[in-house]
N, C-alpha and C positions, 0 to 999 in steps of 0.2 A: 348645693345638691338638696333637693326637697325630698320628703318621704314618698312623694308620688312618682319619682323618677327611679329608674333602675340604678343599682350601684355601679360605680365606674370600675373598669378593669383593675385599677390599683387598689380600690377598696375590696374588691373580691379577693385579690391575691393576699391582702393583709388578713382578711377573714379566714382564708384557707390556711395560711401559715399558723395562725392562732389555733385553729381547729385541730390540725394534725399534730400540733405540739401539746395539746391538752391531754393530761392524764385521765380525764373523765371521758374522753372519746375512745371507747373500747373497741378497737378493731385490730386486725392483724397488720403486720408491716406491709404485706403485699397489697392489702386493701387501702392502706394509706397511699401507696404508689398508684393504685387504681384511681382513687379520688383525685390526686394531684394531676394525673395524666389527662383525665377527661375535663377537669377545670381549665388547665393550661391550653389544651387544644381548643376549647370553646372560646376563651377570651382572646385567643390568637387567630380567631376566624377560621379555624380548621375543623369545625364540628362535623363536617361531612366525613372526616377520617375516623370518627368515633363509631366503630363497628365492632361486633363480637370478635371478628377475626383479628383486627389490629390490637384490640385489648389482650386477646389471648397470646399473641406473639410479642407485642412490645412490653406488656406489663407482667404477664405470667410466664414468659419464657418458653412458650410452645414453639415448635419448629414450623417450617413453612407448610408442612402437611396438616396443620391444625384445621379441624373441621368442627365448627361450633354446633352443628346438628348432631354430631356424634359425641363430642366431649362438652358437657354442659357447664364447665367450670366458670365461665364468665357469667352465665345467668345465675348460678348458685351464689357466687360471691357478690353480685349486684344486689341480690335479695338481702344478703347479710349486711351489705353496706347501707342499704336503705333503712333497715331496721336499726342500725347503729346510729345513723343520723337522726332518726325519729327519737330514739332514746336520749341522745345527747341534748337535743333542743327541748325535749320535754322536761329535762332535768338540769344538769349543770350549765347547759348552754341556753337556758330560757331567757337570759338577759342579753344575748348576742343580738346586735342590730341587724346584721346581715345573715340570711339563711341560704345555705347551699342545699339544694334538693335534686334528686334524680327521679324524675317521674317514672311510674310503671310503664313498661312497654318501650322504654328508650334508655340509652346510656348517656345521653346528652344532658348535662346538668342545667338547672335554672337557678337564677339568683334574684333575691328579692329582700325587701325590708321585713322585719319581724311582724309589723302591723299588717302586712298583706302577703302572707305566704302563698306561693303558687301551688297549684295542684290540690287545693282543698275544695272538693266539689260539694254539691248539695247533700249527698249521702253522708259525708263526713260530718257536716254541720248538724244533720238530723241526729246522728248517733250521739254527738256530744251533748246536744240539748236534752235529749230524752233522759239520759242518765244523770246529768247535772241537776235536773229538777228533782230527781228521786233522792239522790244522796245528800243534797242540800250543803254542798261545800266539802263534804268528807268523801274520801275515796273508798269505795267498796273494793275488796281485793278478789282477784281471780287467780287461782293456782292452776296452771296448765301441767297436766301429767300425760306424757306421751307413752302409750302402752305398746307401740310398735316393737316388733322383735329386733332388738339391737344386735343380735347375732347375724342378721341378714343384712348386709351392707346396703343393698338396693332398697329394701323396705325401710331401713333406718334413715336413709337419705330422704325418702319421700316424707317420712314423719317429721324430720327436721325442717323441710321446706314448708310443710303445713303449719308448724309452730311459728316459723319466721313470718309467714303471711298473716297469722292471727295477731301477733304481738302489736304491730303498729295500729291496727284497727281497734283493738281493745284499749290501747292507750288514748287514742283519739276519742273513744267513748267514755273517757274519764275514769277508767278502772285502774287501780294499782295492780300491775301484772307481775306474777312470779312464775318461774318454771322449775318443776321438780328436777334437781340437778343429778349428775352422775354420782355414784356412791362415794367417790373420793372427795367430793366437796362437802365435807361433814358440817361445816359451819352453816352453809346455806340450807342444808337439809335440816339442821337443828331449828333454824328460824321457821321453816315451813311446818315442821312438826309442832312447834309452839302455836302456830295459827290453827292447826287442826285441833289441838287440845282446847283452845279458847278462840273459836272462830270469829265471834262478832259478826260483821257483815262481810263474810268471806264465802266464796263460791269455788267449786271445783269444776274445771273444764277438762274432762278426760277425752283424749283423742287417740286414734289408732289407725294404722295402715296395715291391712292384712291381705296376703296373696289369696286369690280365688281363681285357680286355673290360669286363664289368660288375662284376668282382670285383677285390679287392686281395689279393695274396698276402703274408702276413707270415711271414718265415722267420728262423731263427736257427741258428748253427753254433758250437759250443764246441770250441776246439782248444788243445792243449798247445804253447806256443811253444818249448819245449825241443827238440821233435822234429817238430813240425807234425802230430801225430796228431790227427785229428778224433775227439773223445770222445763227442759227442752232437750231434744236430741234429733239427729238426722244422720244420713249416710248417703254416699254416692259411690257407684261402681264405675271405674274408668278402665278402658282397655290399656293393658301394660305395654309400654314402648320403651325402647332403649333409653330415650331422653324423657324424663318426667314431664307430665302435661302441666306446665307452669300456669298457663292461663286458667285451666280448670281448677287447679289448687287455689289460686288467688280468688276465683269466683266463689268457690265453696267457703273459703275463710270469710269473705265479705258477707255471704249469706248467713253464716254462723254468727258473726258479730252483730248483724242487724237483728237476728232473732233473739240473741241474748239481751240486747239493749231493750227490745220490745217486751220481753218477759219480765225484766227487772222493773220496767216502767209500770207494768200492770200488776206486779206481785204484791 
């Protein structure tokens, strides 16, 4: 097997087994089942069965009345699974030869060698190059703080989806990314507070989702923690629907990541 060929089914299964067993791959047990399900269906030649409905019923235990257009659980968990895969391969799994990815807009996984990851389009490479030249091998840190109202489950969910969409894009842009945690995670909070006290090359990305009658406003503000200067900001108003507008959230996150990379490159 040469590096130019796709991994064999046996190699993919071995990589999957090592991945789901890794303590560094931080996902829920049901998302381990999610990943195992879509990988096994794909290498078994049954990728046509990988639909939101079958995942909801076979993986998440929904009954036959499950409607993915009403219950967004599969889309939400797929976003979390993609983020977890990105985080793993950017960190503890950086030396893994085989990469399992789930491209956006699909639940069918792809398999490739580490030297040629699938799904890395020109925009991803542009983001990486712009920031890599600026930080000269060191990682600037971005602390994401979600100011959405956590007492409102619908708004809190949309804020979480916005954060999940931003994280892999910022990591691809060579930023060290941190998220302000819930109050009970005191150790993580203490580490972030230390960054605030001695920021170095640290930036704050404040995001929020706010209800505005029949719309939801998604906003972001990127600031330099060393002097408080707001370097970039933007917002979008989306019509509120029962199911969050995933594609619009992803597009806004990508626009924000590109704007942040551009402002750092010129700052």
